[in-house]
C-alpha positions as CSV (number, residue, x, y, z in Angstrom):
1,M,0.0,0.0,0.0
2,T,1.3,3.5,-0.8
3,W,0.5,6.7,0.9
4,C,0.7,8.6,-2.3
5,T,0.5,7.7,-6.0
6,A,3.3,8.4,-8.4
7,E,1.1,10.9,-10.2
8,R,0.5,12.8,-7.0
9,R,4.2,12.9,-6.1
10,R,5.1,14.3,-9.5
11,A,2.3,16.9,-9.2
12,L,3.6,17.9,-5.7
13,A,7.2,18.2,-7.1
14,A,5.9,20.3,-9.9
15,A,3.9,22.5,-7.6
16,L,7.0,23.1,-5.4
17,L,9.1,24.1,-8.4
18,A,6.4,26.4,-9.7
19,V,6.8,28.7,-6.7
20,L,10.6,29.0,-7.3
21,P,11.8,32.1,-9.2
22,F,12.4,31.6,-12.9
23,A,13.8,34.4,-15.1
24,A,11.5,35.6,-17.8
25,L,12.6,35.4,-21.4
26,P,14.3,38.6,-22.5
27,G,11.8,40.8,-24.2
28,Q,12.2,43.5,-26.9
29,A,13.2,46.9,-25.8
30,R,11.8,49.7,-27.9
31,T,14.6,52.2,-27.5
32,L,18.4,52.1,-26.8
33,A,17.8,53.4,-23.3
34,E,15.4,50.6,-22.6
35,A,17.7,48.0,-24.1
36,E,20.6,49.2,-22.0
37,A,18.4,49.2,-18.9
38,A,17.4,45.7,-19.6
39,L,21.0,44.7,-20.2
40,A,21.9,46.1,-16.8
41,R,19.3,43.9,-15.1
42,A,20.0,40.8,-17.2
43,E,21.4,37.5,-16.0
44,D,24.8,36.5,-17.4
45,K,23.2,33.8,-19.6
46,D,21.1,36.5,-21.4
47,R,23.6,39.3,-21.8
48,T,24.7,38.4,-25.4
49,L,21.0,38.6,-26.5
50,H,20.6,41.9,-24.8
51,H,23.8,43.3,-26.4
52,L,22.5,42.2,-29.8
53,Q,19.1,43.9,-29.3
54,A,20.8,47.0,-28.0
55,G,23.1,47.1,-31.0
56,V,20.1,47.3,-33.4
57,A,18.3,49.8,-31.2
58,A,21.4,52.0,-31.3
59,L,21.6,51.8,-35.1
60,R,18.0,52.8,-35.3
61,E,18.9,55.9,-33.3
62,A,22.0,56.6,-35.4
63,Q,24.2,56.0,-32.3
64,L,27.0,54.3,-34.3
65,D,29.5,54.1,-31.4
66,A,27.0,52.5,-29.1
67,S,25.9,50.1,-31.8
68,A,29.5,49.1,-32.4
69,H,30.2,48.6,-28.7
70,H,27.1,46.4,-28.1
71,L,27.8,44.3,-31.3
72,D,31.4,43.9,-30.4
73,E,30.5,42.6,-26.9
74,A,28.0,40.1,-28.4
75,L,30.5,39.0,-31.1
76,A,33.2,38.4,-28.5
77,A,30.9,35.9,-26.8
78,I,29.8,34.3,-30.0
79,E,33.4,33.9,-31.4
80,S,34.5,32.3,-28.1
81,V,32.4,29.3,-29.1
82,Y,31.7,29.6,-32.8
83,S,34.9,29.7,-34.8
84,S,36.6,27.2,-37.1
85,A,39.4,26.6,-34.5
86,E,39.7,23.1,-33.1
87,G,39.4,24.4,-29.5
88,A,36.2,26.2,-30.3
89,A,34.8,23.0,-31.8
90,K,35.5,21.2,-28.5
91,A,33.9,24.1,-26.6
92,R,30.8,23.8,-28.8
93,S,30.5,20.1,-27.9
94,L,30.7,20.9,-24.2
95,W,28.3,23.8,-24.5
96,Y,25.8,21.7,-26.4
97,E,25.9,19.1,-23.7
98,E,25.0,21.7,-21.1
99,G,21.8,22.3,-22.9
100,A,22.0,25.8,-24.4
101,K,22.3,27.9,-21.3
102,D,24.2,31.0,-22.4
103,F,22.5,32.6,-25.4
104,K,24.7,32.4,-28.5
105,G,22.0,32.4,-31.1
106,E,20.9,30.2,-34.0
107,P,23.1,30.2,-37.1
108,Y,21.0,33.0,-38.8
109,E,21.1,35.1,-35.6
110,R,24.9,34.8,-35.3
111,A,25.2,35.7,-39.0
112,M,23.0,38.8,-38.5
113,A,25.3,39.9,-35.6
114,F,28.2,40.1,-38.1
115,Y,26.0,41.6,-40.7
116,Y,25.1,44.6,-38.5
117,R,28.7,45.0,-37.5
118,G,29.7,45.1,-41.2
119,L,27.1,47.8,-41.8
120,V,28.7,50.0,-39.1
121,Y,32.1,49.4,-40.6
122,L,30.7,50.6,-44.0
123,T,29.7,53.9,-42.4
124,E,33.3,54.4,-41.4
125,A,34.7,53.6,-44.9
126,D,36.4,50.6,-43.3
127,Y,35.7,48.3,-46.2
128,E,38.3,45.7,-45.3
129,N,36.7,45.0,-41.8
130,A,33.2,45.3,-43.3
131,R,34.1,42.5,-45.8
132,A,35.7,40.4,-43.1
133,S,32.5,40.8,-41.0
134,F,30.2,39.7,-43.9
135,R,32.5,36.7,-44.6
136,S,32.4,35.8,-40.9
137,A,28.6,36.1,-41.1
138,L,28.6,33.6,-44.0
139,M,30.7,31.2,-42.0
140,Q,28.3,31.5,-39.0
141,S,25.3,30.9,-41.1
142,S,26.9,27.6,-42.3
143,F,27.4,26.2,-38.8
144,A,24.8,23.6,-37.9
145,E,24.9,20.3,-36.2
146,E,28.7,20.5,-36.0
147,Q,28.8,20.1,-39.7
148,R,29.4,22.7,-42.4
149,Y,26.6,23.4,-44.7
150,R,27.2,25.8,-47.6
151,S,25.2,28.9,-46.7
152,G,22.5,30.2,-49.1
153,F,22.6,33.6,-47.4
154,A,22.8,35.5,-50.7
155,T,22.7,39.0,-49.1
156,L,26.0,38.3,-47.4
157,M,27.6,37.2,-50.6
158,F,26.4,40.4,-52.3
159,L,27.7,42.5,-49.4
160,D,31.1,40.7,-49.6
161,G,31.2,41.7,-53.3
162,W,30.1,45.2,-52.6
163,C,33.0,45.7,-50.2
164,S,35.4,44.3,-52.8
165,Q,34.0,46.7,-55.4
166,L,34.5,49.6,-53.0
167,L,38.1,48.4,-52.4
168,G,38.7,48.4,-56.2
169,D,39.0,44.6,-56.3
170,A,36.9,43.8,-59.4
171,A,37.9,40.2,-59.6
172,Q,36.8,39.3,-56.0
173,A,33.7,41.5,-56.4
174,A,32.7,39.5,-59.6
175,E,33.3,36.2,-57.9
176,A,31.1,37.1,-54.9
177,Y,28.4,38.6,-57.2
178,A,28.4,35.4,-59.3
179,E,27.9,33.3,-56.1
180,A,25.0,35.5,-55.0
181,A,23.5,35.3,-58.5
182,G,23.6,31.5,-58.3
183,Y,21.1,31.7,-55.5
184,R,19.1,34.7,-56.8
185,R,19.0,34.2,-60.5
186,D,16.7,37.2,-61.2
187,W,19.0,39.6,-59.3
188,T,21.2,42.1,-61.2
189,P,24.7,42.9,-59.7
190,P,25.6,46.6,-59.1
191,A,26.9,48.8,-61.9
192,P,30.7,49.5,-61.8
193,D,30.1,53.1,-60.9
194,A,27.6,52.5,-58.1
195,D,28.5,54.3,-54.9
196,T,25.2,54.1,-52.8
197,L,23.9,51.1,-51.0
198,V,20.3,50.9,-50.0
199,I,19.2,48.2,-47.5
200,A,15.6,47.9,-46.3
201,E,14.7,45.6,-43.4
202,L,11.0,44.8,-43.4
203,A,8.6,43.3,-41.0
204,G,9.4,41.4,-37.7
205,A,11.8,38.7,-36.6
206,P,11.0,35.0,-36.9
207,R,9.5,33.8,-33.6
208,K,10.8,30.8,-31.8
209,L,8.3,28.6,-30.0
210,G,8.3,25.4,-28.0
211,D,6.4,22.5,-29.4
212,G,5.9,18.8,-29.0
213,V,5.4,16.8,-25.9
214,G,6.7,18.8,-23.0
215,N,7.6,21.7,-25.4
216,H,11.0,20.0,-26.0
217,E,11.1,20.8,-29.7
218,I,11.6,24.2,-31.4
219,V,9.4,25.5,-34.2
220,Y,9.5,28.9,-36.0
221,R,6.6,31.1,-36.9
222,R,6.5,34.3,-38.9
223,A,6.0,37.6,-37.1
224,K,2.3,38.6,-36.5
225,R,0.7,41.7,-37.8
226,T,3.6,42.8,-40.0
227,P,2.1,42.7,-43.5
228,E,4.8,44.6,-45.4
229,K,6.4,42.4,-48.0
230,R,7.8,44.9,-50.6
231,I,9.1,48.4,-50.6
232,E,9.2,51.3,-53.1
233,I,11.1,54.5,-52.7
234,A,10.1,57.5,-54.8
235,Q,12.9,58.6,-57.2
236,G,12.4,61.3,-59.7
237,A,9.3,60.6,-61.8
238,G,9.4,56.9,-60.9
239,A,10.3,54.6,-58.0
240,L,13.2,52.6,-56.8
241,K,12.1,49.0,-56.0
242,P,14.8,47.3,-53.9
243,Y,15.3,43.6,-54.6
244,A,13.9,41.2,-52.1
245,M,17.2,39.4,-51.4
246,E,16.6,37.5,-48.2
247,D,13.9,35.9,-46.1
248,L,15.2,35.4,-42.5
249,Y,12.3,33.0,-41.8
250,V,13.7,30.7,-44.5
251,Q,17.2,31.1,-43.1
252,A,15.9,30.1,-39.6
253,T,13.9,27.1,-40.8
254,H,16.1,25.5,-43.4
255,R,18.9,24.1,-41.3
256,G,18.1,20.4,-41.3
257,A,17.9,18.6,-37.9
258,R,19.1,20.8,-35.1
259,E,21.6,19.7,-32.5
260,I,19.7,21.3,-29.7
261,D,16.6,19.1,-30.5
262,R,18.6,16.0,-29.8
263,I,20.0,17.4,-26.5
264,I,16.4,18.1,-25.4
265,D,15.4,14.6,-26.4
266,G,18.2,13.4,-24.1
267,K,16.8,15.5,-21.3
268,V,13.5,13.8,-21.8
269,A,15.1,10.4,-21.3
270,F,16.9,11.7,-18.2
271,Q,13.7,13.1,-16.8
272,K,12.0,9.7,-17.3
273,T,14.8,7.9,-15.6
274,T,15.1,10.1,-12.6
275,G,11.3,10.1,-12.3
276,A,11.3,6.4,-12.2
277,I,14.0,6.3,-9.6
278,G,12.0,8.8,-7.5
279,D,8.9,6.7,-7.8
280,A,10.6,3.5,-6.8
281,A,12.4,5.0,-3.8
282,A,9.3,6.7,-2.5
283,T,7.2,3.7,-3.0
284,L,9.6,1.4,-1.2
285,A,9.9,3.9,1.7
286,S,6.1,4.2,2.1
287,E,5.4,0.5,1.8
288,G,8.2,-0.2,4.2
289,A,6.3,1.6,6.9
290,L,4.6,-1.7,7.7
291,I,8.0,-3.3,8.1
292,N,9.1,-0.5,10.3
293,V,6.1,-1.2,12.7
294,A,6.9,-4.9,12.7
295,L,10.6,-4.1,13.7
296,D,9.4,-1.7,16.5
297,G,10.6,1.4,14.6
298,S,14.3,0.3,14.1
299,A,14.0,0.7,10.4
300,G,12.6,4.2,10.5
301,R,15.8,6.1,10.0
302,A,16.8,4.1,6.9
303,L,13.3,4.3,5.4
304,G,13.2,8.0,6.1
305,G,16.5,8.4,4.2
306,L,15.1,6.4,1.4
307,A,12.0,8.6,1.3
308,A,14.3,11.6,1.1
309,V,16.2,10.1,-1.8
310,G,12.9,9.5,-3.5
311,A,11.7,13.1,-3.0
312,I,15.0,14.5,-4.2
313,A,14.9,12.3,-7.3
314,A,11.3,13.4,-8.0
315,L,12.3,17.0,-7.7
316,V,15.3,16.5,-10.0
317,S,13.0,14.8,-12.5
318,A,10.6,17.7,-12.4
319,N,13.4,20.2,-12.6
320,V,14.9,18.7,-15.7
321,K,12.5,20.5,-18.0
322,P,12.9,19.2,-21.5
323,R,11.8,22.4,-22.9
324,A,13.2,24.2,-25.9
325,D,15.2,27.4,-25.4
326,V,12.8,29.8,-27.1
327,R,14.8,33.0,-26.6
328,Y,15.3,34.8,-29.8
329,W,16.6,38.1,-31.2
330,A,13.4,40.0,-31.3
331,N,14.3,43.2,-33.2
332,L,15.6,41.4,-36.3
333,P,13.6,41.9,-39.5
334,E,11.8,39.2,-41.5
335,S,13.3,40.2,-44.9
336,L,16.2,42.1,-46.4
337,H,15.8,44.2,-49.6
338,V,18.7,45.7,-51.4
339,A,19.5,48.2,-54.2
340,T,22.5,50.2,-55.4
341,L,22.7,53.6,-57.1
342,G,25.3,55.5,-59.1
343,A,26.4,59.1,-58.3
344,A,24.2,60.5,-61.0
345,A,21.0,58.8,-59.7
346,A,18.0,61.0,-58.8
347,P,17.5,61.7,-55.1
348,L,15.4,59.3,-53.1
349,G,12.0,60.4,-51.8
350,D,9.2,58.9,-49.7
351,V,9.0,55.3,-48.8
352,R,5.9,53.2,-49.6
353,L,5.3,49.7,-48.1
354,L,3.2,47.1,-49.9
355,D,1.7,43.8,-48.9
356,D,1.6,40.6,-51.0
357,A,-1.3,41.9,-53.0
358,G,0.5,45.2,-53.8
359,Q,-1.7,47.2,-51.4
360,A,-0.1,50.0,-49.4
361,V,0.3,49.2,-45.7
362,A,1.6,51.0,-42.7
363,S,4.4,50.2,-40.2
364,D,4.6,51.0,-36.4
365,E,7.6,53.3,-36.8
366,L,9.5,53.4,-40.0
367,V,13.1,54.6,-39.6
368,R,15.4,55.8,-42.4
369,R,19.0,56.6,-41.8
370,E,21.6,57.8,-44.3
371,W,25.3,58.0,-43.8
372,T,28.0,59.3,-46.1
373,D,31.4,57.7,-45.2
374,P,34.7,59.6,-45.3
375,K,35.3,58.5,-48.9
376,G,31.9,59.8,-50.1
377,R,30.1,56.4,-50.4
378,R,26.6,56.4,-49.0
379,L,24.6,53.8,-47.0
380,V,20.8,54.2,-46.8
381,W,19.3,52.0,-44.1
382,I,15.6,51.6,-43.7
383,K,13.8,49.6,-41.0
384,T,10.1,49.2,-40.6
385,R,9.7,47.7,-37.1
386,R,11.1,48.2,-33.7
């Protein structure tokens, strides 16, 4: 006879754990000040994510030094684990086995960290470091499952070529453009005299959600209520229509089987094992109460210890939550649109956003920034969502 069923013991353990403090997932700060305040309060495991979000918030506010600082902090953490060095590969193995505690991002998120750093370098006319950043982004987007998949991140290939073009390296520019064109066959490379880069970031970040039994799988969903799919910018008597170069949702979801899923599956097995141990120990202890009475209480201490072991095992089982790490970089866009212009091009005017049907739509707060670097090259950066 048992004083408590296995189901009741597990429910009790879960109830005890429910009252313990758990950190909320990092949210999306709307301004740089909010992002930095959130960073100051953040747990160590979330600091990289907060730095990334602050980096984009700073870029929105044209705070280039602050953006570079936050991105550099995040990239230092990312590069400590994700590089092509042998030691980093070993570190990745250990980190994976720990179950994705410190946020380092998915491959597309790590790629976007280098992408933004490359944009800041472009505003400084530091084309060498910008190109190195875009190439590092390509490498990061290829890391998955401890294997190397050739990235299809065409925007990064184009930006690699753009930096080479600005450096006067026509051969490397042509090579990078040809690689990008292999993935985007209807895209036209920049003209040789182009000196202005236009990048528009539309809609909201891919959302990461827990799914499956016990939420131990990760699924992605597109952002809600962000209908803009295309962009037009008034130019003279016509309109510039930047090319839809990248869909980050596709980048997020086309990685094959994910290493973290298997780790979470392992946690499920561990939870079942420890739960079974807890059930057995607690049952033996409770049923042993009859033996204790027969022995005039001499077995009480041992059975009490066994009951404690059962309770601890049950708590451990409940605490090993086989749930997906659903933290994600919330102020990324959904899509990247690009265009280049020559020095003689007509000035750019108002921005118009369109949905899939070609109907005009609004955004919560469209931001447009323009920088002319020390060598006279321009970057026009447009973002439609916070």
